[in-house]
C-alpha positions, 0 to 999 in steps of 0.5 A: 588417364595416363599415357601407359594405360592409353596405349595399352587400351589402344593395342588391345582395341587394335587386336579387336578391330577397334579404333580407340580415340578421345571424345572430349575431356572426359570420354573415350570412343571406340569405332568400327564400321563407321559406328562409334560408342562413347563413355566416361573414360574413367570406366576403362581407367578403373579396369586397365591396371596390370591386375588380373581382374582389371585385365579381364575386365578391359578385355571383356568390355572391349570385346563386347563393344566389338561385338555390339558394333558388329551387330549393328553393322548388319540388318536386324532380321530373322535369317532364313533357315539353311538349305540342306541340298546334297553336298560333296563331303571331302574331309570330316571338318567340311560336314555342313552344319545344319543351321549355318556357321555359327559356332558355340563359344565360351564368352564373359557375361560381361561381354554379352551385357555390353553387346546387348546394351550397344545393340538392344534391337534383339535379345541374344541367345545365351546360356550360362556355362559351368563357371559363374561369369561365363556363358556360351553363345553361337557366333559366326565369323563372317570375315567382316563381323562376328554375328551372334545368333539371337534369341528369334533365330534360335527359336526359328531353328530349334523347331519343336526339339528345343534348345538341347538340339540346337546346342547339340548341334552347335557343339557337333559343328564346333568338333568338326571345326576343330577336327584337325587341330592338334595340341600347339605343344605337349609338356611332360612331367613326372606325374603326367602330361599337359597338352596345350591347345592353342589358336588365335581365332578366338575358339581356343578356350571354347574347345572345352565345350567338346570335351570329353571327345576332343581329348579322350585319353585325358578324360579316360584317365580323369584328368583336368582341363583349364581355360586361362585365356580365350585362345588357350585350352590346357588338358592334364592327363595323369600318369597313373590314378595316384598322380592326379593331385600332383598333375592338377597342381602342375596344371595350376601352375602352367595356367597361372603363367598363361594368365600372367602373360595373356591379353584376354584372361578368361578363367581362374578355375580348374575343371575335372575332366572324365568320360561324363564331361567337365565339372567345375573343381571348386577346391582350387582356384588359381589366384584372384577371382575374376570379376563377373558382373561389374562394371556393366554398361554405363547409362550414359552409353552413346552410340552414333553413326559417324 
């Protein structure tokens, strides 16, 4: 692995709170919480070129390693149900969640596969999303770890009303968490407008899960959205019904610019937006398709405590 690739991986790992080191002539190790996971260095070499698909693979694998090590850093035990005592609510975003502080996120399937391989003690609660290769999961930011809700925890919370109730509540919690977040910038074009919702806590793209309510104006005008980066949600609103195709093309150009620059590419798709929700727009693909399954966790994955 050349020095440029190593430096790029070190920077990406550092962004995710991981420490990258050599584990011998042919292996790399990533460390967090006094835990280490190592594997053949050629695995990351294969996904560490400037190509978009390669950047997606590298960021998805490293995020999965971060999630897996975080799960090992906390005891695996069924969490108690939250206490629903009275609470004074000052602002709408402070409404307490009925299931805890886990928020709904869009996560690459590749990341969840690596997480599960590193911390296999309990199955994750994960649900396929609109685009193949992406799923939703419930993740809590504790300040020390990113804690993913496990299947047994979900079963303890959903009661007799099933997964739909659990996910509806998680979606409502994400909406309240996002209540005060406005577009970082709005771009005006001859055929409409594109709003850029961008945050750095890892939830930017996941706010697509609270559309159409999150940007009702664009939904009413049957616009489009894109999630080119885990930190960015783009919403396009046509100026008139006859301008939908033009604003969609403009959205694709803006999304391609984000994809070219982000360290965490997520999706090359465009989604149609209406008051009924989102639908994958299969007629337009921004660029090369992102990998959905490989490279998965290798059989020689080695996890140990330092």
